[in-house]
Structures are given as C-alpha cells and as structure tokens.
Short mmCIF file of the C-alpha atoms (twelve columns), coordinates in Angstrom:
data_MODEL
# 
_entry.id   MODEL 
# 
loop_
_atom_site.group_PDB 
_atom_site.id 
_atom_site.type_symbol 
_atom_site.label_atom_id 
_atom_site.label_alt_id 
_atom_site.label_comp_id 
_atom_site.label_asym_id 
_atom_site.label_seq_id 
_atom_site.Cartn_x 
_atom_site.Cartn_y 
_atom_site.Cartn_z 
_atom_site.pdbx_PDB_model_num 
ATOM 1   C CA . UNK A 1   11.866 62.897 101.570 1 
ATOM 2   C CA . UNK A 2   10.528 66.243 99.970  1 
ATOM 3   C CA . UNK A 3   10.064 68.012 96.443  1 
ATOM 4   C CA . UNK A 4   10.325 71.328 95.910  1 
ATOM 5   C CA . UNK A 5   9.676  72.759 92.175  1 
ATOM 6   C CA . UNK A 6   10.726 75.928 91.068  1 
ATOM 7   C CA . UNK A 7   9.185  76.953 87.928  1 
ATOM 8   C CA . UNK A 8   10.310 79.149 85.329  1 
ATOM 9   C CA . UNK A 9   9.985  82.299 83.650  1 
ATOM 10  C CA . UNK A 10  6.304  83.359 82.193  1 
ATOM 11  C CA . UNK A 11  4.781  80.219 83.836  1 
ATOM 12  C CA . UNK A 12  3.128  78.867 87.039  1 
ATOM 13  C CA . UNK A 13  2.997  75.680 88.914  1 
ATOM 14  C CA . UNK A 14  -0.614 74.787 87.016  1 
ATOM 15  C CA . UNK A 15  1.194  74.833 83.638  1 
ATOM 16  C CA . UNK A 16  3.378  72.921 81.487  1 
ATOM 17  C CA . UNK A 17  4.581  69.339 83.223  1 
ATOM 18  C CA . UNK A 18  4.251  70.843 86.647  1 
ATOM 19  C CA . UNK A 19  0.657  69.480 87.723  1 
ATOM 20  C CA . UNK A 20  1.591  65.850 86.119  1 
ATOM 21  C CA . UNK A 21  4.781  65.768 88.072  1 
ATOM 22  C CA . UNK A 22  3.128  66.763 91.266  1 
ATOM 23  C CA . UNK A 23  0.412  64.277 91.024  1 
ATOM 24  C CA . UNK A 24  2.780  61.372 90.360  1 
ATOM 25  C CA . UNK A 25  5.204  62.330 92.996  1 
ATOM 26  C CA . UNK A 26  2.113  62.794 95.411  1 
ATOM 27  C CA . UNK A 27  0.630  59.347 94.598  1 
ATOM 28  C CA . UNK A 28  3.811  57.897 95.858  1 
ATOM 29  C CA . UNK A 29  3.097  59.554 99.000  1 
ATOM 30  C CA . UNK A 30  6.266  62.114 98.650  1 
ATOM 31  C CA . UNK A 31  5.465  65.693 99.794  1 
ATOM 32  C CA . UNK A 32  5.675  67.993 96.827  1 
ATOM 33  C CA . UNK A 33  5.958  71.816 97.108  1 
ATOM 34  C CA . UNK A 34  5.917  74.139 94.201  1 
ATOM 35  C CA . UNK A 35  5.303  77.836 95.060  1 
ATOM 36  C CA . UNK A 36  3.804  80.284 92.673  1 
ATOM 37  C CA . UNK A 37  6.534  82.590 92.103  1 
ATOM 38  C CA . UNK A 38  6.036  86.638 92.267  1 
ATOM 39  C CA . UNK A 39  6.441  88.649 89.320  1 
ATOM 40  C CA . UNK A 40  6.967  85.458 86.838  1 
ATOM 41  C CA . UNK A 41  6.942  87.688 83.779  1 
ATOM 42  C CA . UNK A 42  9.583  89.736 85.086  1 
ATOM 43  C CA . UNK A 43  11.368 87.812 87.882  1 
ATOM 44  C CA . UNK A 44  13.526 89.152 90.654  1 
ATOM 45  C CA . UNK A 45  16.180 86.959 92.051  1 
ATOM 46  C CA . UNK A 46  15.679 88.384 95.478  1 
ATOM 47  C CA . UNK A 47  11.912 87.376 95.467  1 
ATOM 48  C CA . UNK A 48  12.544 83.859 94.120  1 
ATOM 49  C CA . UNK A 49  15.231 83.370 96.643  1 
ATOM 50  C CA . UNK A 50  12.861 84.262 99.324  1 
ATOM 51  C CA . UNK A 51  10.301 81.818 97.873  1 
ATOM 52  C CA . UNK A 52  12.982 78.846 97.989  1 
ATOM 53  C CA . UNK A 53  13.719 79.949 101.830 1 
ATOM 54  C CA . UNK A 54  10.077 79.535 102.788 1 
ATOM 55  C CA . UNK A 55  9.809  75.858 101.430 1 
ATOM 56  C CA . UNK A 56  12.580 74.963 103.788 1 
ATOM 57  C CA . UNK A 57  15.050 72.823 101.581 1 
ATOM 58  C CA . UNK A 58  17.189 70.301 103.696 1 
ATOM 59  C CA . UNK A 59  19.362 67.445 103.514 1 
ATOM 60  C CA . UNK A 60  16.116 65.348 102.724 1 
ATOM 61  C CA . UNK A 61  14.834 67.804 99.827  1 
ATOM 62  C CA . UNK A 62  15.320 67.387 96.128  1 
ATOM 63  C CA . UNK A 63  15.250 70.421 94.096  1 
ATOM 64  C CA . UNK A 64  14.163 70.757 90.868  1 
ATOM 65  C CA . UNK A 65  14.444 73.793 89.045  1 
ATOM 66  C CA . UNK A 66  13.103 74.593 85.015  1 
ATOM 67  C CA . UNK A 67  14.683 77.256 83.077  1 
ATOM 68  C CA . UNK A 68  15.044 80.179 85.247  1 
ATOM 69  C CA . UNK A 69  13.911 78.453 88.206  1 
ATOM 70  C CA . UNK A 70  16.860 76.033 87.832  1 
ATOM 71  C CA . UNK A 71  19.251 79.495 87.750  1 
ATOM 72  C CA . UNK A 72  17.735 80.491 90.890  1 
ATOM 73  C CA . UNK A 73  18.242 77.284 92.744  1 
ATOM 74  C CA . UNK A 74  21.770 77.681 91.785  1 
ATOM 75  C CA . UNK A 75  22.001 81.213 93.121  1 
ATOM 76  C CA . UNK A 76  20.151 79.924 96.222  1 
ATOM 77  C CA . UNK A 77  22.735 77.169 96.667  1 
ATOM 78  C CA . UNK A 78  25.671 79.879 96.362  1 
ATOM 79  C CA . UNK A 79  24.092 81.803 99.272  1 
ATOM 80  C CA . UNK A 80  23.771 79.099 101.553 1 
ATOM 81  C CA . UNK A 81  25.677 78.815 105.031 1 
ATOM 82  C CA . UNK A 82  28.343 76.209 105.135 1 
ATOM 83  C CA . UNK A 83  26.740 73.668 107.032 1 
ATOM 84  C CA . UNK A 84  23.185 73.461 104.761 1 
ATOM 85  C CA . UNK A 85  22.995 70.680 102.109 1 
ATOM 86  C CA . UNK A 86  20.238 69.648 99.777  1 
ATOM 87  C CA . UNK A 87  19.726 65.796 98.743  1 
ATOM 88  C CA . UNK A 88  19.635 66.300 94.833  1 
ATOM 89  C CA . UNK A 89  18.955 69.104 92.415  1 
ATOM 90  C CA . UNK A 90  17.759 68.709 89.136  1 
ATOM 91  C CA . UNK A 91  18.127 71.102 86.583  1 
ATOM 92  C CA . UNK A 92  15.798 71.201 83.290  1 
ATOM 93  C CA . UNK A 93  16.664 73.643 80.322  1 
ATOM 94  C CA . UNK A 94  18.195 75.842 83.210  1 
ATOM 95  C CA . UNK A 95  20.052 79.065 82.350  1 
ATOM 96  C CA . UNK A 96  23.527 79.725 82.925  1 
ATOM 97  C CA . UNK A 97  24.948 83.146 82.983  1 
ATOM 98  C CA . UNK A 98  28.416 82.586 81.369  1 
ATOM 99  C CA . UNK A 99  26.628 80.737 78.497  1 
ATOM 100 C CA . UNK A 100 24.142 83.736 78.073  1 
ATOM 101 C CA . UNK A 101 26.336 86.641 78.311  1 
ATOM 102 C CA . UNK A 102 23.884 89.325 76.374  1 
ATOM 103 C CA . UNK A 103 21.573 88.686 79.083  1 
ATOM 104 C CA . UNK A 104 24.042 90.310 81.438  1 
ATOM 105 C CA . UNK A 105 23.627 93.662 79.832  1 
ATOM 106 C CA . UNK A 106 20.013 93.492 79.929  1 
ATOM 107 C CA . UNK A 107 19.491 92.046 83.516  1 
ATOM 108 C CA . UNK A 108 18.187 94.532 85.927  1 
ATOM 109 C CA . UNK A 109 16.922 91.731 88.325  1 
ATOM 110 C CA . UNK A 110 19.865 89.987 89.654  1 
ATOM 111 C CA . UNK A 111 20.012 86.639 87.898  1 
ATOM 112 C CA . UNK A 112 22.628 87.591 85.601  1 
ATOM 113 C CA . UNK A 113 24.283 90.373 87.181  1 
ATOM 114 C CA . UNK A 114 27.456 88.573 88.605  1 
ATOM 115 C CA . UNK A 115 28.285 86.751 85.431  1 
ATOM 116 C CA . UNK A 116 29.112 83.454 86.633  1 
ATOM 117 C CA . UNK A 117 28.192 81.061 88.995  1 
ATOM 118 C CA . UNK A 118 30.337 79.946 92.018  1 
ATOM 119 C CA . UNK A 119 30.361 76.084 91.150  1 
ATOM 120 C CA . UNK A 120 32.826 75.366 94.227  1 
ATOM 121 C CA . UNK A 121 30.320 76.920 96.854  1 
ATOM 122 C CA . UNK A 122 27.248 75.521 95.033  1 
ATOM 123 C CA . UNK A 123 28.821 71.994 94.942  1 
ATOM 124 C CA . UNK A 124 29.570 72.174 98.776  1 
ATOM 125 C CA . UNK A 125 25.685 72.232 99.307  1 
ATOM 126 C CA . UNK A 126 24.835 69.125 97.349  1 
ATOM 127 C CA . UNK A 127 26.716 65.961 95.888  1 
ATOM 128 C CA . UNK A 128 24.242 64.866 93.597  1 
ATOM 129 C CA . UNK A 129 23.234 67.049 90.349  1 
ATOM 130 C CA . UNK A 130 21.461 66.068 87.021  1 
ATOM 131 C CA . UNK A 131 21.258 68.274 84.096  1 
ATOM 132 C CA . UNK A 132 18.726 67.794 81.369  1 
ATOM 133 C CA . UNK A 133 19.123 69.681 78.237  1 
ATOM 134 C CA . UNK A 134 17.992 69.659 74.752  1 
ATOM 135 C CA . UNK A 135 19.988 70.761 71.673  1 
ATOM 136 C CA . UNK A 136 16.924 72.289 69.864  1 
ATOM 137 C CA . UNK A 137 15.915 74.528 73.117  1 
ATOM 138 C CA . UNK A 138 15.127 77.863 71.181  1 
ATOM 139 C CA . UNK A 139 15.101 79.613 74.860  1 
ATOM 140 C CA . UNK A 140 18.077 78.498 77.011  1 
ATOM 141 C CA . UNK A 141 21.214 77.782 74.500  1 
ATOM 142 C CA . UNK A 142 22.312 74.150 74.879  1 
ATOM 143 C CA . UNK A 143 25.716 75.698 76.303  1 
ATOM 144 C CA . UNK A 144 23.983 76.732 79.135  1 
ATOM 145 C CA . UNK A 145 23.208 72.925 80.043  1 
ATOM 146 C CA . UNK A 146 26.944 71.952 79.113  1 
ATOM 147 C CA . UNK A 147 28.385 74.813 81.402  1 
ATOM 148 C CA . UNK A 148 25.886 73.729 84.277  1 
ATOM 149 C CA . UNK A 149 26.834 69.905 83.908  1 
ATOM 150 C CA . UNK A 150 30.716 70.484 83.529  1 
ATOM 151 C CA . UNK A 151 30.532 73.092 86.549  1 
ATOM 152 C CA . UNK A 152 28.528 70.669 88.570  1 
ATOM 153 C CA . UNK A 153 30.124 67.751 87.910  1 
ATOM 154 C CA . UNK A 154 26.425 66.314 86.949  1 
ATOM 155 C CA . UNK A 155 25.008 63.822 85.035  1 
ATOM 156 C CA . UNK A 156 24.231 65.095 82.054  1 
ATOM 157 C CA . UNK A 157 21.346 63.628 80.128  1 
ATOM 158 C CA . UNK A 158 21.324 65.339 76.329  1 
ATOM 159 C CA . UNK A 159 18.261 65.401 73.961  1 
ATOM 160 C CA . UNK A 160 17.768 66.273 70.504  1 
ATOM 161 C CA . UNK A 161 13.957 66.733 70.288  1 
ATOM 162 C CA . UNK A 162 12.835 67.980 73.742  1 
ATOM 163 C CA . UNK A 163 12.732 71.665 73.159  1 
ATOM 164 C CA . UNK A 164 12.630 73.635 76.553  1 
ATOM 165 C CA . UNK A 165 10.803 71.011 77.973  1 
ATOM 166 C CA . UNK A 166 7.869  73.507 78.019  1 
ATOM 167 C CA . UNK A 167 4.285  73.960 76.909  1 
ATOM 168 C CA . UNK A 168 3.511  70.488 74.385  1 
ATOM 169 C CA . UNK A 169 5.342  68.415 76.975  1 
ATOM 170 C CA . UNK A 170 2.504  67.655 79.776  1 
ATOM 171 C CA . UNK A 171 4.404  64.837 81.286  1 
ATOM 172 C CA . UNK A 172 8.344  64.853 81.549  1 
ATOM 173 C CA . UNK A 173 8.737  61.095 82.707  1 
ATOM 174 C CA . UNK A 174 12.811 61.482 82.609  1 
ATOM 175 C CA . UNK A 175 11.969 64.059 85.712  1 
ATOM 176 C CA . UNK A 176 10.168 61.416 87.358  1 
ATOM 177 C CA . UNK A 177 12.735 58.857 86.766  1 
ATOM 178 C CA . UNK A 178 15.497 61.136 88.645  1 
ATOM 179 C CA . UNK A 179 13.498 61.421 91.700  1 
ATOM 180 C CA . UNK A 180 12.757 57.771 92.164  1 
ATOM 181 C CA . UNK A 181 16.304 56.660 91.188  1 
# 
C-alpha cells in the first residue's frame, strides 16, 4: 500500500498536520509520498496533475487531498484512462467548483474553469471515497463538502469545530483512522 498526500494552496509538505501523518504512516511501514507542489501560492492545475502522475497512483494507493489538493485529485481522476483505479480517496476540506461559483470567474489556472466535476467518471476510478469537512471552515464552504460527498456517494464525516483542518491542527487523527480502516 502507498499513501499520496496532495497538500493545499499556500502551504507545503512540512506544514500543518502533514508531517505528523507522514510519521504515523511510516511507523506502520507504509510508503508515504507528499510532493512539494509547484507554485503553491498561485497553483496551476496542469502542474499539480503532473506531480500527481509522478507519484504513480495505482490500485494499491490511497490518495489524500487537502483543500485545493483535494480538487486536484478529483480533476486527476476525471482524466484517467478507463482501466485505471485507486484504492481509496480521502478529501479533507476539499473545494468543489459548483459550490464556489464566484471562483469560476477569477480562475485562470484551471481548477474551476469547467464549472463542475464529472462525478460519474471520477467514481469509475475508485470505489471508496471519504469526505471530511467542518461546518466552520472559513476558506472552503461547507457546501463544497456536501456536494463532494453527494456526488461521490462518499462516507461524509461532518465536524463543527475543525475549521479548515489547517494551521492550529498539528494532528488530524480522523485521517489516520480512515487510512487504517
């Protein structure tokens, strides 16, 4: 098994809860990859998709996406050839274009430009989705979590006080639980 964590905008693999999760996973003998994504402050979808490709996700891979990283994973799954699958996808406070229509106008880097996700195509590449989202998230509306969970027919874990699962949350045991489940 392999874990690939795709971090969010304005961050890197050495921040937030990412180093904690890496340590926990590697202590269990599981391969953990978290690429430092280019242009994290002004991400370009094409570049992030190339970085996901470099990690070579396959049927033994769990993909974890935080915030914009979750949206990148969904966009990557949309573009996969028909015969490719991954084991599991865990989305943590992930964006959804149809829940954040105001971002479509400002997007020049490809994350929101198509306006909505093709959930049917995405689900053809994975049978196990989990969405974690907090109602008090100041950056990604709770509606994004609802739309992702509904569209993916995902296990939806709702929180009241986790904000964006970002700074101030050095550990997110809920993600580790989903990996080990």
